[in-house]
C-alpha positions, 0 to 999 in steps of 0.5 A: 494536483487534483483532490485525489492526488492531494489526499494521497500525499496527505495520507502518506504524510500522516502514515510517515509521522506514525510513532510505532516505538511502543510496539513490541517486536512481534507487533512490529513484525506483524505490522510489516507483514500486514503492510507487505500483504496489503500492498501485494493484494492491492497490486493484484487488484490493480492488475486484475482491473487493468487486464479486465479493461484490456479484455473489454477493449479487445471485445470493443466494449467501449461504453461505460456509465458515468457512475461506473467510470467515477467508481473506477476512478475513485477505486484506483485513486484509493488504491494508489493512496493505500499503496503509498501509505502502506509502503511508508508504514512498512518502511517505518516498521522495517527500520525499527526492526533493523535498529532493534538490537535484539533483531540486529544480533539475531540477524548477525548470528544467522549470517 
């Protein structure tokens, strides 16, 4: 496992240990929404990078500086780490929302 993978898993583990019990219902909903939107934005960015690399390959642009490749590698590794971390945090928020009696009652009523 390289440094990026190790760092990603360490960050994910830290996010999994966060205690959000002191957050209000509204704060928890905002957190869950923020995580979802962040994941979506990161995935769109990764898609853009992938499409750009395919376009460059189609145009036979095959030379990149070491610095550019290093920046791309670090960006991809950071994005992966953030997606894992935001997913973990969103699951924590969603779990809290599902276990909140007020929200559970509202969900049951709306069904």
